[in-house]
N, C-alpha and C positions, 0 to 999 in steps of 0.2 A: 504494500500500500504506500503510495507516494505521500510524502509529508508536505505541509503547506508551502515551503520555500524550495522544493526540489528543483525548480527551474532557475534558481538564482545562484550566481557565482560571486564570491566575495574574495577580494585580495586584501589580506590583513597584514599591514606593516606596523601593528601596534605591539607594545610590550607591557610587562608588569601585570596590571589588573583591570583598569577601567576599560581600555580598548578590548583586551582579550575577553572580558566578561560579556561585552556586547557581541563579539563575533562568536563566542560559544553559544549564546542565545540563538544566533542565526543558524549555527551548525545544528543545534538541537532541533530547530524548526525545519531542517532539511536542506539548508543551503550548502553548496560546496564551498568550503572555506580553505583557501590556500594561505598558510601562515609563512610569511617571508622572514627568515631568521639569518643572523650573521653566522657564516661557517665557523665551526670549531667552538663557538660560544653559545649561540642561541639566545632565546629570551632570558632576561636576567633572572626570572623566577626559577629557572632550572637549577640555579646555584643557591637559592634562598632556603637553606636547611641548616641543621637537621629538622625533621627527619627526611631521609632520602630513601628511594626505592632501591632494592638490591638487584643487580644483574643476576638473573637465574643461572647463567653460565659460569660467571667468575665469583659471584658473591660480593663484588665491589659495589660501592655507592654509585648510584646513577642519578636520575633527575630527582629534584626535591618534590615533596608532596604538594607544595605550593603551586608548582607548575601544573601538576595533574588536576588541580582544582578548577582551572579556568581555560583549558585548551582541549577539552573533549571533542572528538569528532572532526578534527581538522587535519589537513595535509601539511606537512612541513617541507618547505623549499628552502634549503640553506644556500643562499646566494649573496655575494658581495656586490651591492648596488652602488658602492663607491667606485667600482670598476666600470668603465664605459660599456663593456659587453653585458655586465650585470644590469645596468640601467636599461639597455635595449630590451633585455628579456622581460624585465618588470613592466616596461611600457607596452610590450607586445601582449603580456597577460592582461594589462589594464584595458587594452583595446577591445577585448571581448568580455570584460567583467561587468557586472551590474553594480557592484558596490566596492569602494576602496576605503579602508579604515586606517588611520595613522594617528600616532600620538607623539610626534616629534615637536621640538620647539618651533614656534612660529617662524616660518620662512626657511626652516632647515632643509626641506626637501627640494626647494627651488634650485639649489646648486646641482642637483642630480636630474633635473627635468622631470621631477615626480610631484610637483605641486599641482594644485587644482587647475590653474590656468593652462598649464602645459598638457595635462591629461584631457582636459575638456576639448582641446583642439583635435585629439585623435578619437575621442569617444564622448560626444556631447550628451549621450544618454546616461553617463556615469553619475551615480550618487556617491559623492566624496565626503567622508565624515572625518573631521579633525577633532581630536580630544586633547585638550591642554589644561594646564592648571588654571589659567586666568582668561582664556579666550583669545581670539584673533585681533581684538581691538582693546583700547584702554591703556592707562599708564603702566599696568603690570604685565602686559602681554608677553614681554620677553623674559619674565621670571620663570624659574622652574617651580612646579607645584606638586607636592606629594600629599597623599591622603591626610597624614597627621597634621601637617601645616594647615590644610584646608579645613579640617575639623575645628582647629583653633580660630583661624581668621573668619570662617563662615558662621561662627556663633554657636556651633553645637557644643563645644566644650564649656561654654559659659553656662549651659543649663544641664550639664552632665557631671555627676559626681555628688558626693555628700556635701551638706551645707558647710560653709567655711568654718563656722564656730564649733563644729562637732569633730571628734577624733576622726582622722582620716579625711577631713574635709579638703576641698580644693578641686580644681578642674581635672577631669578624666576624659581620655578618648574612649570612644566606643570599642568594644572588644573585637570587632571586625572592621575592615576598611570601608565604612559606609559611604564616605565621599566618593571613593572609586566605584563602589557598587551602584550607587545612585546614578553617577555619571554614565556608567555602562548601560543601565536600564533606560535612562533618557535617550542615550545614543541609539539603542535598539528601537525604541518607539519612533524616534525621528527618522531613522533609516526606512522603517516600514511605511511611514507616511510619505516620505520622499519617493519611494518606489511606486506608491499609488499615484502620486502626482505625475511621475514619469510615464506610467502606463496609460494615463489619459492623454498622452501625446504632448506633454508640456516640457519634456526634456529633463536632464539631470540637474543637480544643483549641489552647492557646497553647504555642508552642515557644520556649524561651529558650536562645539560642546565644551563648556568650561566647568571644571570641577567646582570652582567657587560659585558660579551661577547655580549649579545643581544643588550645592549645599544650602545656599541662601533660599532657593526655591523650595526646599524640603523642610524648612523649619515650621511650617504649618501653623498650628495654633499659637506656638510661642512667638512667632514673628507678628501674627495678627494681634495677639494680646498687647504687644508693645505698640504697634502702629495705632491701635484704637485708644489705649489708655495712656501711653507715654511712659509707662512704668517698665523699667528694664527687668526682664525675668531673671531669677537667680536659681542657683543649683538647689535642688530639693531632695537629693538622694534618690530613693526609689519612688518618691511621691509624684503626683500629677498636679499641675497647676489649676486644672479646671474640673477635676473629678475626685471624689473621696467617698469611701475608702478605695483607693486604687494604688496599692503599694505593697511592699514586702513586710510581713509581720512575723513575729517569733512564734513557732509552734513548740510543742514539748520536746521535739527531737530534730529540729531543723528550721528551715525558713519556708513560709507560706506566702504565695502570691494571692492577693485578693484583688479582683478586677471588677468591682461592683459599678456597673455602668449606668444604672438608672435607679429611680426611687422604688420601683417594684422589686428589683433585685435586692435592694437594701432591706426592705420589709421582709422579704423571704429569709434573708440572713438572720435577722432578729428573731423571726419565728423559729428558725431551725436551731438556734442556740437557747431557746426557751425564754427569750426576753422580748416579746412582741411589742411591749410598750415603748421600747427605744425607737422603733420604726415610726412612731407617730409623735415623738418628742419634737417640739417646734425647732429645737436646735439642730435636728438631724433629719427632718422629714423631707427635705428637698436637696437636690444636688448643691445648689448655691449655699444653702444653710450649712451643709456638711463641710463645704470648702471654707466658709468663713469661720466655722467652729472646729477646725481640723484638730487642734490640740485637745479639746474636750472629747471629741470623737475617739481619738487614739487612746486617751486615758481610760475610756470605757472598753475599747476593743482589744488592747494588748493583753490584759489579763485573760480575756476570753480566748484569744488564739493560743495563749500559752497552756491552756488547760487540756488540749488534745494533741495527739500525735498526728503527723502528716497523713498517714494512711487513713486515720479516722476523719480528718478534715476533708480529704479527697472524696471519700464516700458520702459524707454529710452534704458537702456542697453540690455533688452531683445529684443527690436526691432532691435538694432544694432548688435546683436549676440556678445556681449562683456560680458565675465564673471564678475559678480559683484552683490552685494546685501547687505542686512542689517546684523548686528550681532544680532542674536536672543537669547533671554533668553530661559530657558527650557520650560516655559509656551508657548512661541511662537513656539518653535521647535515642540512640540507635538500638536499644533493647526495648523501647516502648512499643506496646502492642499496636498502637495506632500508626506509628511511623513504619513498623514492619508491614502492617496491613496495606498501607499506601505504597509500599515498594520503594521507599525513598533511597534505600541503598541498593546498588547494583554492582556487578563485576563485569569488567571488560578485558578482553585478551590483548596483551601488549607483546610485540615481537621480542622485546628485550627482557621484560620483567614477568612475563606470564600473566596470570589473572591479577588485575589491579582493581581496587575498589573505586567507586565513584558515587556521587550524590545525584540522583535522578532529577531532571528538570521537573519543577512542581506543576507545570501547565498540564492540564488534562483535557484532551479533545475527545469527543465522542466518535468522530469519523476518521481522524488522522492521528492515531496515538504516536507519541514521541518516544519511541524506543531509542536508547543511546546509539549514535551512529558508529562509534568506535572509540577506542582508547585515545588519550592524548598521544601525539606522534613522537617517535624518536627524532632527534635532530637530523634533518635531511632525508627522512625516511621516504619521501615521495618525490625526490629530485627527478629520477628517471621518468616516472609516470607523468609528472607535470610538464617536463621539458620535451618529452616525446610527443605530448599533445600539441606542441608548437611546431612539430615537424623536425626537431633537432635529432639527428641520427647518432648512433652509438659512438662513432669515431669522433664526432664533434663534442659529445659529452666528455670524452676522455681529454680532449683539448681544453675544455673549460675547467676540468679538475686540475690539469697540469698548470694552468694559468692562475689557479686559486680563486676563480670566479664562483665555483660551487665546491 
């Protein structure tokens, strides 16, 4: 069964996470993604370990797990496009590509004739997506931008972490590279929209994705709270600025997440713990009242949550239809019966490492299921396949190897 993007070819010159996350999404959706990497080195994330996968033949360290997380289903073409012949090959691939993704510094690819203006001349239907820290315009456009920096500059770290006056207080980055991931998701969405625009006969275009823009654009209620009130949001630990109780609370044997999103759920919680009168207390009867009286609410709730073990809380909250549960470690996540039932873990066969684990794409289609296309590639694994598709004969491939182009 063909996947939704099985007719799309993507030329991927991106590295690290934001760009590769976008192109992995496209690969999962069925696109042919040709990942262009530097010979002998490859994507930086191949070295970002430990942990590393083990070569099943030698037992030696191979690619890092990081690389395997964001390059599933791609073809690796190891080619040096600083070499004139390498540039020619990449341009020839771009001539017949639908999408081109890159995350080099602004203007860096112009010297190789691989910028949007140059490729548009040979393929006016090309959707060209640039992912940078700060975008193609503005006073910061020439700066390098990494996820950690963007989480700070973009405001996320100002609202992430324990309150400054408490032990352990201060700014914290999110536990995964959310600025990169959000940029990758925005890039995916933009590419799909640009393909629709192209397919209506309106040609290709250049997409400018900025990590900082994506971070600022994803602050949601926190940014709007500020824009409406003028009050700068502060770190609240696990708390929520607009909802309560919506935080982490102590259980008898660990930590309990309560995510009580409306007044009906709060009354159910009070009923479930045998104190229905609290649900109609004017201090707590509405979301806004609970937010304004958060300290009094927690003074009542903390002793209640400490009175039961996590397993008891999980069962009680499920019966009461109140969102809540434990904070799982990765081992518990992948042992969770719901995660198992949804098939979120899969294994793919790799030519060097044998069966390797992967995390399945969470999109579920009824008619075009997204089975993983293949394991992340070994460096240069698809050189011959890709170059032979351009009509390059075996003796010419040997010449390219001899010259260090591939």
